[in-house]
C-alpha positions as CSV (number, residue, x, y, z in Angstrom):
1,M,53.0,-124.1,41.0
2,P,52.7,-126.2,37.8
3,T,55.6,-123.8,36.2
4,T,57.7,-124.8,39.3
5,A,57.2,-128.0,39.0
6,L,57.8,-128.1,34.8
7,A,61.4,-125.6,35.5
8,R,62.5,-128.1,37.8
9,T,61.7,-131.1,35.6
10,R,63.5,-129.5,33.1
11,V,66.2,-128.9,35.2
12,T,66.6,-132.3,36.4
13,F,66.3,-133.7,32.8
14,V,69.2,-131.0,31.7
15,A,71.3,-132.1,34.8
16,L,71.0,-136.0,33.9
17,A,71.5,-135.5,30.3
18,V,74.8,-133.9,31.0
19,A,75.9,-136.2,33.5
20,A,75.0,-139.3,31.0
21,G,76.8,-137.5,28.1
22,L,80.3,-137.1,30.8
23,T,80.1,-141.1,32.0
24,L,79.6,-142.2,28.5
25,G,82.1,-139.8,26.9
26,G,79.3,-138.6,24.8
27,G,79.9,-136.0,22.2
28,L,80.8,-133.2,24.6
29,T,84.3,-132.9,23.5
30,L,85.2,-130.2,21.1
31,G,87.4,-131.7,18.0
32,G,89.2,-134.7,18.2
33,A,92.3,-135.7,20.6
34,A,95.6,-134.5,19.2
35,P,98.3,-137.2,18.7
36,A,101.3,-137.0,21.7
37,H,103.7,-136.2,19.0
38,A,103.4,-135.4,15.6
39,A,105.6,-137.2,13.0
40,P,108.2,-135.1,11.8
41,K,107.9,-133.7,8.2
42,A,110.2,-135.2,5.2
43,Y,110.6,-132.4,2.8
44,A,111.0,-133.2,-0.6
45,N,114.1,-131.6,-1.8
46,C,116.5,-129.6,-0.2
47,T,115.2,-126.3,-2.0
48,A,111.8,-126.8,0.3
49,V,114.1,-127.8,3.5
50,Q,116.0,-124.4,3.1
51,K,113.2,-122.1,2.7
52,A,112.2,-123.5,6.4
53,F,115.9,-123.5,7.8
54,S,118.6,-121.6,5.8
55,G,121.4,-123.6,7.1
56,G,119.9,-127.3,6.9
57,I,118.5,-129.8,9.5
58,A,121.3,-131.1,11.8
59,R,121.6,-133.8,14.3
60,P,122.2,-132.5,17.9
61,G,125.6,-132.2,18.9
62,V,127.3,-131.2,15.5
63,K,129.1,-128.7,15.8
64,V,131.1,-127.8,12.1
65,N,130.4,-128.5,8.4
66,L,132.7,-131.1,7.3
67,V,133.7,-130.3,3.7
68,K,135.4,-133.0,1.7
69,K,137.5,-131.5,-0.9
70,S,138.7,-132.8,-4.1
71,N,142.1,-133.8,-3.2
72,G,140.7,-136.1,-0.3
73,T,140.9,-133.8,2.8
74,V,138.1,-133.0,4.9
75,E,138.0,-129.3,5.9
76,K,135.8,-128.2,9.0
77,R,133.8,-124.9,8.5
78,K,131.5,-122.9,10.7
79,L,127.6,-123.2,10.4
80,K,126.1,-120.9,8.3
81,G,122.5,-119.8,8.3
82,T,119.7,-120.9,10.8
83,V,120.1,-124.8,11.6
84,K,117.4,-127.2,13.1
85,F,118.7,-129.5,15.4
86,D,116.4,-132.2,15.7
87,K,117.1,-135.6,15.5
88,A,113.7,-136.9,14.4
89,L,113.2,-134.3,11.6
90,Y,116.9,-135.0,10.6
91,D,116.3,-138.8,10.5
92,A,113.4,-138.1,8.5
93,N,115.5,-136.0,5.9
94,A,118.9,-137.8,6.0
95,K,118.4,-139.0,2.4
96,M,119.4,-135.5,1.4
97,D,122.7,-135.6,3.7
98,R,124.7,-136.4,0.9
99,D,128.1,-136.2,2.6
100,K,126.9,-137.9,5.5
101,D,128.4,-135.5,8.0
102,G,125.2,-135.2,10.0
103,I,123.4,-132.0,8.2
104,A,121.0,-132.2,5.7
105,C,120.7,-129.5,3.1
106,E,123.8,-127.6,4.6
107,K,125.2,-124.6,3.4
108,S,128.8,-124.7,2.6
């Protein structure tokens, strides 16, 4: 009978240790908690943007590429390549939208 009592003692000890770990939030979790929303990536230049999205990064709702011509007129052209529509990503890379048409690093 001593082995049965010893086995019960071990089971009780393990159960108490697990309960204490869960109650105190001890190291029973695997890895750290991931943030709910990761910060959008700020690319170094348009070459890096176009490797990821060949048509650039646009604000949601942009339908055409506005191309300003040397005579002062503005021409509307359809979007080319794979354009990523994402406000947060555009905002993080807005410095690369030289013509301020809502599309950073677009193909003209």
